[in-house]
C-alpha positions as a Python dict, from the first residue, in 0.01 Angstrom:
ca = {
    (1, 'M'): (0, 0, 0),
    (2, 'A'): (131, 347, -93),
    (3, 'I'): (214, 572, 200),
    (4, 'A'): (111, 936, 168),
    (5, 'T'): (393, 1185, 219),
    (6, 'P'): (323, 1475, 457),
    (7, 'H'): (385, 1842, 383),
    (8, 'P'): (587, 2059, 388),
    (9, 'F'): (801, 1861, 149),
    (10, 'H'): (1181, 1889, 153),
    (11, 'V'): (1445, 1741, -79),
    (12, 'T'): (1801, 1665, 33),
    (13, 'V'): (2050, 1662, -254),
    (14, 'V'): (2393, 1511, -185),
    (15, 'G'): (2653, 1640, -429),
    (16, 'A'): (2695, 1986, -584),
    (17, 'G'): (2801, 1863, -925),
    (18, 'T'): (2614, 1953, -1240),
    (19, 'T'): (2341, 1694, -1183),
    (20, 'G'): (2263, 1795, -826),
    (21, 'L'): (2273, 2165, -910),
    (22, 'L'): (2035, 2135, -1207),
    (23, 'L'): (1799, 1928, -992),
    (24, 'A'): (1811, 2191, -717),
    (25, 'Q'): (1756, 2479, -960),
    (26, 'G'): (1455, 2306, -1113),
    (27, 'L'): (1305, 2237, -770),
    (28, 'K'): (1368, 2591, -651),
    (29, 'S'): (1201, 2737, -962),
    (30, 'A'): (897, 2520, -888),
    (31, 'G'): (883, 2629, -524),
    (32, 'V'): (1001, 2298, -375),
    (33, 'S'): (1221, 2325, -65),
    (34, 'C'): (1568, 2184, -130),
    (35, 'T'): (1917, 2188, 27),
    (36, 'V'): (2239, 2072, -141),
    (37, 'F'): (2520, 1915, 63),
    (38, 'E'): (2870, 1899, -87),
    (39, 'R'): (3162, 1702, 58),
    (40, 'E'): (3426, 1950, -62),
    (41, 'T'): (3490, 2266, 136),
    (42, 'S'): (3384, 2592, -27),
    (43, 'E'): (3751, 2671, -91),
    (44, 'T'): (3845, 2343, -261),
    (45, 'Y'): (3515, 2346, -452),
    (46, 'R'): (3611, 2677, -612),
    (47, 'T'): (3984, 2622, -658),
    (48, 'R'): (4008, 2255, -759),
    (49, 'P'): (4284, 2245, -1026),
    (50, 'R'): (4128, 1978, -1247),
    (51, 'E'): (3905, 2103, -1526),
    (52, 'W'): (3755, 1944, -1834),
    (53, 'G'): (3496, 2002, -2100),
    (54, 'M'): (3183, 1804, -2181),
    (55, 'T'): (2967, 1784, -2490),
    (56, 'L'): (2608, 1891, -2439),
    (57, 'H'): (2382, 1795, -2728),
    (58, 'W'): (2049, 1612, -2710),
    (59, 'A'): (1987, 1710, -2345),
    (60, 'A'): (2045, 2083, -2397),
    (61, 'E'): (1674, 2166, -2422),
    (62, 'L'): (1606, 1980, -2098),
    (63, 'V'): (1870, 2188, -1924),
    (64, 'W'): (1742, 2524, -2049),
    (65, 'K'): (1386, 2444, -1941),
    (66, 'K'): (1484, 2363, -1583),
    (67, 'L'): (1700, 2669, -1519),
    (68, 'P'): (1556, 3000, -1396),
    (69, 'K'): (1443, 3230, -1676),
    (70, 'D'): (1682, 3501, -1560),
    (71, 'F'): (1971, 3268, -1648),
    (72, 'N'): (1883, 3282, -2019),
    (73, 'D'): (2109, 3576, -2096),
    (74, 'R'): (2406, 3402, -1934),
    (75, 'L'): (2379, 3050, -2072),
    (76, 'R'): (2645, 3128, -2331),
    (77, 'S'): (2889, 3182, -2041),
    (78, 'I'): (2910, 2808, -1969),
    (79, 'R'): (3055, 2734, -2313),
    (80, 'C'): (3424, 2656, -2345),
    (81, 'N'): (3432, 2917, -2620),
    (82, 'P'): (3145, 3161, -2558),
    (83, 'F'): (3246, 3358, -2869),
    (84, 'H'): (3177, 3072, -3112),
    (85, 'D'): (2851, 2959, -3269),
    (86, 'N'): (2823, 2636, -3465),
    (87, 'T'): (2742, 2682, -3832),
    (88, 'P'): (2500, 2411, -3953),
    (89, 'G'): (2667, 2192, -4208),
    (90, 'E'): (3012, 2339, -4143),
    (91, 'D'): (3114, 2261, -3784),
    (92, 'D'): (2811, 2106, -3611),
    (93, 'F'): (2987, 1769, -3589),
    (94, 'L'): (3282, 1595, -3428),
    (95, 'P'): (3554, 1512, -3683),
    (96, 'V'): (3725, 1175, -3636),
    (97, 'C'): (4061, 1168, -3808),
    (98, 'N'): (4332, 922, -3902),
    (99, 'G'): (4615, 981, -3658),
    (100, 'I'): (4882, 899, -3918),
    (101, 'T'): (4759, 1112, -4208),
    (102, 'G'): (4532, 1365, -4034),
    (103, 'E'): (4259, 1284, -4286),
    (104, 'V'): (3901, 1323, -4165),
    (105, 'M'): (3756, 972, -4174),
    (106, 'L'): (3415, 1043, -4023),
    (107, 'K'): (3195, 1329, -3914),
    (108, 'M'): (3000, 1239, -3600),
    (109, 'H'): (2682, 1444, -3601),
    (110, 'G'): (2482, 1527, -3291),
    (111, 'D'): (2196, 1756, -3194),
    (112, 'S'): (2371, 2095, -3217),
    (113, 'P'): (2664, 1986, -2997),
    (114, 'I'): (2834, 2248, -2783),
    (115, 'R'): (3136, 2214, -2558),
    (116, 'V'): (3065, 2326, -2204),
    (117, 'S'): (3302, 2378, -1913),
    (118, 'R'): (3252, 2174, -1600),
    (119, 'S'): (3365, 2458, -1373),
    (120, 'K'): (3160, 2722, -1556),
    (121, 'M'): (2845, 2507, -1535),
    (122, 'R'): (2895, 2453, -1163),
    (123, 'A'): (2954, 2825, -1105),
    (124, 'L'): (2639, 2936, -1286),
    (125, 'F'): (2413, 2653, -1172),
    (126, 'S'): (2504, 2704, -804),
    (127, 'E'): (2384, 3066, -796),
    (128, 'G'): (2102, 3131, -552),
    (129, 'L'): (2097, 2781, -405),
    (130, 'D'): (2120, 2667, -44),
    (131, 'I'): (2450, 2477, -56),
    (132, 'Q'): (2633, 2355, 254),
    (133, 'H'): (2998, 2265, 199),
    (134, 'G'): (3228, 2033, 387),
    (135, 'K'): (2949, 1779, 437),
    (136, 'K'): (3070, 1424, 381),
    (137, 'I'): (2781, 1183, 422),
    (138, 'V'): (2848, 873, 634),
    (139, 'Q'): (2506, 734, 728),
    (140, 'V'): (2141, 733, 623),
    (141, 'T'): (1849, 640, 850),
    (142, 'Y'): (1475, 622, 789),
    (143, 'S'): (1182, 706, 1015),
    (144, 'G'): (823, 706, 897),
    (145, 'S'): (814, 926, 587),
    (146, 'T'): (1148, 1100, 645),
    (147, 'V'): (1512, 1020, 573),
    (148, 'T'): (1803, 1157, 775),
    (149, 'A'): (2158, 1200, 649),
    (150, 'T'): (2442, 1211, 899),
    (151, 'F'): (2770, 1376, 805),
    (152, 'E'): (3127, 1314, 911),
    (153, 'D'): (3134, 1636, 1115),
    (154, 'G'): (2851, 1504, 1335),
    (155, 'T'): (2576, 1719, 1186),
    (156, 'G'): (2270, 1586, 1009),
    (157, 'T'): (1968, 1684, 803),
    (158, 'T'): (1620, 1539, 757),
    (159, 'G'): (1394, 1552, 454),
    (160, 'N'): (1134, 1352, 265),
    (161, 'I'): (1372, 1226, -3),
    (162, 'L'): (1749, 1211, -40),
    (163, 'V'): (1895, 1213, -393),
    (164, 'G'): (2253, 1094, -435),
    (165, 'C'): (2419, 1307, -702),
    (166, 'D'): (2769, 1262, -561),
    (167, 'G'): (2949, 1136, -870),
    (168, 'A'): (3100, 815, -999),
    (169, 'K'): (3252, 722, -661),
    (170, 'S'): (2919, 788, -488),
    (171, 'K'): (2901, 732, -114),
    (172, 'V'): (2522, 741, -135),
    (173, 'R'): (2531, 453, -384),
    (174, 'E'): (2744, 261, -134),
    (175, 'L'): (2493, 329, 143),
    (176, 'V'): (2206, 216, -82),
    (177, 'V'): (2345, -105, -234),
    (178, 'G'): (2635, -191, -3),
    (179, 'S'): (3008, -123, -33),
    (180, 'E'): (3097, -425, -247),
    (181, 'A'): (2804, -396, -486),
    (182, 'A'): (2870, -23, -533),
    (183, 'Q'): (3222, -71, -669),
    (184, 'M'): (3279, 23, -1031),
    (185, 'T'): (3421, -220, -1284),
    (186, 'V'): (3767, -114, -1404),
    (187, 'M'): (3835, -168, -1774),
    (188, 'P'): (4185, -235, -1917),
    (189, 'I'): (4176, 104, -2091),
    (190, 'N'): (4396, 389, -1974),
    (191, 'T'): (4340, 762, -2018),
    (192, 'F'): (4546, 1078, -1980),
    (193, 'N'): (4330, 1391, -1941),
    (194, 'F'): (4471, 1739, -1874),
    (195, 'N'): (4481, 2105, -1983),
    (196, 'Q'): (4750, 2316, -2148),
    (197, 'K'): (4808, 2666, -2287),
    (198, 'F'): (5026, 2730, -2591),
    (199, 'T'): (5189, 3018, -2773),
    (200, 'A'): (4958, 3231, -2988),
    (201, 'E'): (5093, 3074, -3307),
    (202, 'Q'): (5053, 2721, -3173),
    (203, 'A'): (4704, 2789, -3038),
    (204, 'L'): (4583, 2915, -3377),
    (205, 'H'): (4733, 2607, -3544),
    (206, 'L'): (4547, 2379, -3301),
    (207, 'Q'): (4218, 2530, -3421),
    (208, 'T'): (4259, 2369, -3763),
    (209, 'V'): (4031, 2077, -3861),
    (210, 'H'): (3760, 2200, -3622),
    (211, 'P'): (3738, 2509, -3397),
    (212, 'L'): (3590, 2329, -3095),
    (213, 'F'): (3696, 1965, -3085),
    (214, 'K'): (3859, 1690, -3286),
    (215, 'M'): (3940, 1325, -3223),
    (216, 'S'): (4195, 1105, -3395),
    (217, 'Y'): (4279, 734, -3394),
    (218, 'Y'): (4618, 585, -3468),
    (219, 'P'): (4555, 273, -3679),
    (220, 'E'): (4874, 85, -3592),
    (221, 'T'): (4825, 103, -3215),
    (222, 'A'): (4453, 192, -3179),
    (223, 'E'): (4534, 488, -2958),
    (224, 'M'): (4293, 779, -2935),
    (225, 'F'): (4403, 1143, -2909),
    (226, 'W'): (4139, 1406, -2830),
    (227, 'L'): (4200, 1780, -2866),
    (228, 'S'): (3947, 2050, -2777),
    (229, 'I'): (3922, 2410, -2671),
    (230, 'Q'): (3860, 2442, -2297),
    (231, 'D'): (3850, 2814, -2230),
    (232, 'V'): (3872, 3130, -2440),
    (233, 'P'): (3896, 3431, -2207),
    (234, 'D'): (3989, 3664, -2495),
    (235, 'P'): (3931, 3567, -2860),
    (236, 'D'): (4199, 3815, -2971),
    (237, 'K'): (4469, 3665, -2749),
    (238, 'P'): (4528, 3300, -2849),
    (239, 'E'): (4807, 3271, -2593),
    (240, 'T'): (4539, 3289, -2321),
    (241, 'W'): (4336, 2999, -2462),
    (242, 'L'): (4325, 2677, -2263),
    (243, 'F'): (4303, 2340, -2439),
    (244, 'Q'): (4198, 1996, -2320),
    (245, 'L'): (4413, 1701, -2429),
    (246, 'M'): (4312, 1342, -2377),
    (247, 'M'): (4490, 1025, -2487),
    (248, 'S'): (4344, 677, -2442),
    (249, 'W'): (4466, 325, -2519),
    (250, 'G'): (4418, -35, -2415),
    (251, 'G'): (4682, -255, -2256),
    (252, 'S'): (5039, -152, -2182),
    (253, 'P'): (5170, 63, -2035),
    (254, 'T'): (4927, 39, -1749),
    (255, 'L'): (4881, 320, -1502),
    (256, 'E'): (5072, 116, -1243),
    (257, 'E'): (5368, 117, -1482),
    (258, 'M'): (5363, 501, -1486),
    (259, 'P'): (5354, 596, -1116),
    (260, 'T'): (5507, 944, -1152),
    (261, 'N'): (5416, 1248, -1357),
    (262, 'E'): (5758, 1225, -1521),
    (263, 'D'): (5674, 871, -1636),
    (264, 'R'): (5339, 982, -1775),
    (265, 'M'): (5494, 1282, -1953),
    (266, 'R'): (5754, 1060, -2117),
    (267, 'V'): (5493, 812, -2242),
    (268, 'F'): (5265, 1090, -2364),
    (269, 'K'): (5533, 1269, -2564),
    (270, 'E'): (5678, 949, -2708),
    (271, 'R'): (5336, 869, -2848),
    (272, 'A'): (5244, 1221, -2951),
    (273, 'Q'): (5546, 1264, -3175),
    (274, 'R'): (5411, 998, -3413),
    (275, 'W'): (5083, 1183, -3465),
    (276, 'A'): (4973, 1395, -3759),
    (277, 'E'): (4911, 1766, -3718),
    (278, 'P'): (4772, 1942, -3523),
    (279, 'W'): (4791, 1671, -3256),
    (280, 'K'): (5169, 1643, -3288),
    (281, 'T'): (5217, 2014, -3217),
    (282, 'A'): (4984, 1992, -2918),
    (283, 'G'): (5161, 1690, -2774),
    (284, 'L'): (5520, 1803, -2820),
    (285, 'N'): (5458, 2148, -2674),
    (286, 'V'): (5310, 2038, -2344),
    (287, 'T'): (5532, 2192, -2078),
    (288, 'D'): (5722, 1960, -1845),
    (289, 'D'): (5561, 2112, -1534),
    (290, 'T'): (5209, 2024, -1652),
    (291, 'E'): (5030, 1770, -1433),
    (292, 'I'): (4909, 1478, -1644),
    (293, 'Y'): (4609, 1322, -1474),
    (294, 'A'): (4556, 954, -1547),
    (295, 'A'): (4267, 716, -1481),
    (296, 'P'): (4128, 389, -1615),
    (297, 'A'): (3792, 365, -1789),
    (298, 'T'): (3526, 254, -1539),
    (299, 'Y'): (3154, 185, -1525),
    (300, 'W'): (2874, 69, -1298),
    (301, 'M'): (2563, -95, -1435),
    (302, 'P'): (2253, 47, -1264),
    (303, 'T'): (2069, -229, -1083),
    (304, 'A'): (1750, -236, -877),
    (305, 'W'): (1792, -110, -521),
    (306, 'H'): (1568, -60, -218),
    (307, 'N'): (1453, 303, -234),
    (308, 'H'): (1261, 280, 96),
    (309, 'N'): (929, 375, -57),
    (310, 'G'): (1086, 657, -257),
    (311, 'M'): (1288, 815, 22),
    (312, 'I'): (1628, 764, -143),
    (313, 'T'): (1745, 743, -503),
    (314, 'L'): (2042, 814, -731),
    (315, 'A'): (2101, 1033, -1035),
    (316, 'G'): (2378, 1110, -1283),
    (317, 'D'): (2718, 948, -1240),
    (318, 'A'): (2613, 819, -898),
    (319, 'A'): (2352, 605, -1074),
    (320, 'H'): (2532, 510, -1396),
    (321, 'P'): (2899, 605, -1435),
    (322, 'M'): (3013, 516, -1785),
    (323, 'P'): (3323, 545, -2006),
    (324, 'P'): (3338, 887, -2174),
    (325, 'H'): (3407, 747, -2519),
    (326, 'R'): (3062, 828, -2669),
    (327, 'G'): (3000, 1155, -2484),
    (328, 'Q'): (2675, 1047, -2318),
    (329, 'G'): (2742, 1083, -1946),
    (330, 'L'): (2647, 1449, -1911),
    (331, 'N'): (2340, 1423, -2133),
    (332, 'N'): (2197, 1123, -1948),
    (333, 'A'): (2269, 1292, -1615),
    (334, 'M'): (2080, 1601, -1729),
    (335, 'Q'): (1783, 1387, -1828),
    (336, 'D'): (1788, 1224, -1482),
    (337, 'A'): (1776, 1566, -1316),
    (338, 'S'): (1500, 1689, -1547),
    (339, 'N'): (1289, 1379, -1489),
    (340, 'L'): (1332, 1403, -1112),
    (341, 'V'): (1225, 1767, -1113),
    (342, 'D'): (910, 1667, -1301),
    (343, 'A'): (840, 1385, -1055),
    (344, 'L'): (899, 1592, -742),
    (345, 'T'): (705, 1897, -858),
    (346, 'D'): (398, 1695, -956),
    (347, 'H'): (180, 1728, -647),
    (348, 'A'): (-25, 1418, -729),
    (349, 'A'): (289, 1206, -781),
    (350, 'R'): (464, 1356, -480),
    (351, 'A'): (176, 1262, -251),
    (352, 'Y'): (268, 900, -315),
    (353, 'L'): (642, 931, -339),
    (354, 'G'): (725, 562, -366),
    (355, 'E'): (529, 521, -689),
    (356, 'A'): (680, 836, -841),
    (357, 'I'): (1037, 731, -763),
    (358, 'D'): (975, 375, -878),
    (359, 'A'): (864, 518, -1214),
    (360, 'Y'): (1166, 751, -1231),
    (361, 'E'): (1407, 467, -1154),
    (362, 'A'): (1248, 226, -1401),
    (363, 'E'): (1291, 471, -1690),
    (364, 'M'): (1638, 579, -1582),
    (365, 'R'): (1759, 225, -1525),
    (366, 'E'): (1642, 101, -1865),
    (367, 'R'): (1782, 404, -2051),
    (368, 'A'): (2111, 424, -1863),
    (369, 'S'): (2180, 47, -1865),
    (370, 'K'): (2165, 49, -2242),
    (371, 'E'): (2391, 352, -2263),
    (372, 'V'): (2646, 211, -2020),
    (373, 'Q'): (2658, -104, -2234),
    (374, 'I'): (2695, 99, -2555),
    (375, 'S'): (2968, 318, -2401),
    (376, 'K'): (3150, 4, -2283),
    (377, 'E'): (3134, -131, -2637),
    (378, 'Q'): (3264, 200, -2774),
    (379, 'A'): (3557, 203, -2532),
    (380, 'T'): (3647, -161, -2601),
    (381, 'K'): (3613, -160, -2978),
    (382, 'S'): (3789, 174, -3021),
    (383, 'S'): (4093, 22, -2850),
    (384, 'D'): (4136, -214, -3144),
    (385, 'W'): (4167, -76, -3498),
    (386, 'K'): (4019, -396, -3645),
    (387, 'T'): (3689, -327, -3466),
    (388, 'F'): (3692, 52, -3473),
    (389, 'M'): (3468, 82, -3781),
    (390, 'D'): (3203, -122, -3596),
    (391, 'T'): (3193, 106, -3291),
    (392, 'P'): (2868, 270, -3181),
    (393, 'M'): (3003, 615, -3269),
    (394, 'V'): (3055, 503, -3627),
    (395, 'R'): (2711, 341, -3641),
    (396, 'I'): (2500, 600, -3459),
    (397, 'G'): (2727, 897, -3381),
    (398, 'M'): (2652, 1105, -3071),
    (399, 'K'): (2275, 1070, -3100),
    (400, 'R'): (2054, 979, -2807),
    (401, 'L'): (2021, 602, -2812),
    (402, 'A'): (1640, 609, -2832),
    (403, 'D'): (1655, 847, -3131),
    (404, 'A'): (1913, 631, -3307),
    (405, 'V'): (1699, 320, -3260),
    (406, 'A'): (1388, 501, -3385),
    (407, 'A'): (1572, 619, -3695),
    (408, 'A'): (1710, 274, -3777),
}
């Protein structure tokens, strides 16, 4: 039997990443009480050195609809290059090139793809929200129609539903399904991912092929080299532009075989010197003091969990971390947030929270499970040149999986 949820209704969001912030903005705009709790301190949240871009395409409309109307004039500010507009038919695609020749092999089309900055999205989306920093969740307890989160500093908070939006290494996921079941699967695919500035001449050269992003594969070794613009503070000063570089491969050397930044720099430059332009210029001009961040590809397949009659659930990377090789993580996370806003602002659905969250999870789990599987396939097959032409990106591009199936 469904249990009616009392009013006033309050939502606890754990994690001030893009997913949690969009969820909170949507709830606030609808007049639903919500507080966001973030494990990082306010200082480390603002000054964290790591930065990367993400491709927003089919979920863009969902994002715009859930943000406050007074954000409309500033949405361009979250772009990696706010001074650039895609020209239909000219640069509204991701070019995939041969790493030996530089030739464009494929053009991966999406729904008006734009590159957005993780830090810029977090900065804009956090405006006007009730966010408490330095709150590392350690325990969840349930009583009647309320759920209480306890934090490492001894404080706690109580609401009607707790949504875990705390990223791929989600503590909330661990509390929901257990520590062992929450662990991600590590794939034998290694990735370097970091940022770099260049001289004005070099920066302009790196804009060839495509002004926003470009990806190349090296046939002989099945390595992938990604190059994209990360930040353009001044379009007239290329020396101020920040780029994102990412290199991925399967097998050796493993991350354990490159324990120091010096090791990673050596491997990166040895490989980069074989590449065609402009990737070769990018790789060989990375400065020796640049920190090269490295991580394996990982995933977690969303499974059924006990949501305590709708009092706890997961969204975004907490619910379905996936390899980044098809560019679907952000877009699926944004759909999760949008769907949860709809569920929690529907008074009829909210009165019987368990049914509303069951419906949210059923849709999310089916959609995200398929995408995790597709992204796994993309990561695996793109690590072998013999199977590259059968990868999902070649077959269906960056499209939403449901749209690609419908068009088939």
